[in-house]
N, C-alpha and C positions, 0 to 999 in steps of 0.2 A: 721636688724629688731630685736628689743629687745623682743617684744611680739611675741611668736611663737605659742601660743595657747589661744584661747578665748573660754571660757566655758559659755554656755547659759543654764540656768536652770529655771524652772517654774513648777507649777502644771500642770497636764494634762488639756489641753484646754485653757491655758492662752495665747497661740500664739507664743511660742518659735520656733516651726518648720517654721511657716510662716515668722518670722523675719529672721531666718537663711537662708532659701531658697532664699528670696528676696535679702539679702545683698550679697550672693554668686553670684547671677546673675549680680549685679551692681558693684562688686569689684573683679577683677581677681587676686588680691593678696591673696584672701581667698580660702580655700578648705574645704568643709564639709566632715566629716567622714560618712561612711555608717555602722551604727550599725547593729549587728545581733540580732534577736529577735525570741522568741518562740510564740509571739502573732499572732493572725490571721490577714490576710490582710483586710483592710477596702476598701470600694468603692473608686475607683480612685487611689488606690495604685497598684504597681506592684513589681516584684522581683527586688531588688536593688534600688527602689525608694518608700518610703524613707528608707526602711530597707532591709536587707537580711533576708528573712523569712525562718526559719529552724525549724525542729521538736525538741522536747526536747532532744531526743537521739542524734541528730546531734550536738546540742549545747553542751551537756555534753561531747561528743567526742572531740570537739574543746577545751573545758576547760582542758581536760586531756592532751592536746598537748601544753598547755600554749599559746594558740593563742591570747588570749585577754590581753590587758594591764590593763583592768579593766572590771568587770562585776558585775551585781546586779540583785536581784529579785525585780521587781517593780510591784505593785498590785499583779497580779497572774501569771506574765510572767517573763522571763529572758531576759536580754539585755547585750550585750558585745561589746566593742570597740577593733578592731584588731590593734595590735601594728604595723604591716607592713604598714598600711595606714598613720600613723603618720610619720614613717621614710621616706616613699616615698615622702610625701608632703614637709617635711623639706629638703630633698635632692634637691628638685626643687625650694627652696627658698620661699615656700608658708607658710602662717600662717594658722594653723588648726583652724576651728571654729566648734563647736559641740553643738547640743542641747542634753541635758543629764539630768538625774534626780539628786537630791541633793546628793545622796550617791556617784554617780559617780563624781560629781563636787568636793566633798571633797577629793576623791581619787586622782584625777588629780591635784588638788591644792597642795596636799602633795607630789606627785611624781615629779611635775614640778614647784616648787614655784618661781623660778627665771624668768621663761619665760611665765607664764600663768596669765591671768586676768579673772575675772568672772563677769557675768551680770545676775541678777535675774529679770525675768519678772513677775510682779504681776498682778492679775486680779483686776478689780475695786471693786469687792465684791465676796463673796462665792456664793451668789445667781446668779450673772451674770456668774460665772464660770460654775455652774450647767446647766444654760440655754445654754451656748456655747457647752458644751459636748453633751447634748441631740440633739442640732441642727446639730452638726458635724457628729454624728453617725446616724442621721436620726431617732433616737428613744432613749429613756432613756436606757443606757446600764445596763446589769445585775449587774455589779460591781460598780454602781454609788456611793453607800454609802462608799465603800472601797476607791474610788477615792476622795470623799469629805473629809473623815477622813485623808487620806494621804496629801491632799491639805493643810489642816490646819497645819499639822506638817511641811510641806515644807515651807509654808509661814512664820512660826515661825523661820526658819533658814535664811531668806532673809538678815538679818543683817550681816551674815558672808561673803557676797559677796562684791566685789569691787564696783559694781554699781547696782542700782535698778531703774526700770522703771515700771510705772503703764500703762498697755495696756488698756486704756479706749477707745480712738479714734485711730484706727490703724494707719492712715497716720501721725498723730501728734506724736504718740508714736514711730513709725518707724523712723521718722526724728531725734528724740532724740537718739535712738539706733544707727543710722548711724553716728551721730556726735561723739558718744563715740568710735565706731569702728575705724573711721578715725583717731582720736587722738591716739589710741593705735597702729596704723600701721605706724605712722610717727616718 
C-alpha cells in the first residue's frame, strides 16, 4: 500500500467527521485516529468517541512527554494526534485516515510526504456552514464568529490539498469521496 495516510480537512461543520466515520465503517483497510482535545464534549459524544477529552493541564503534560506527532490550537482549544496510534495501525498494515484542521494537515504532509494524500471538504457556502454549525450544536455557539473567520482562512488553503470535494448533498459527495479513497488504497 503506497498511501499509508489520508488526511481529511475542512472547516468546522463541513462534514469531515461524518465522511471519515462512515468510510471507516465501510472499508476495513482504514483506521481513524482518536485525537486528544481540550474542548468540551458535545451531545452524543463520549470519551474516546470521537476524541479523548482531557483538561488543558493533562494536554500540556502529554506535550511535555512528546506524546503527539502533531498538535495545534484550533479556535479556543488544543488538539493533538498521538504517534503511537500511527505506528500501531501501520504495523497491522492499515492506512490511517484522519480528520484534522489545516494546520495539522500541513504538518502531516511535511512529515510524511511520500505516503500521505490529502482531501479538503468544502461547504457549499459560508452561510450554509453557519447554519450547519448552529444545527449541530443545537444553538449558535459562543465562538461562531471565530469559527467563521477561521473557515474563510481554511477555505483559502483548499488549493494546497490533493483532492477537493464540495459537500452539498451528503450521499453524492460521500460517493465521490469514497471513489477517491478506494483509488488511493489500490
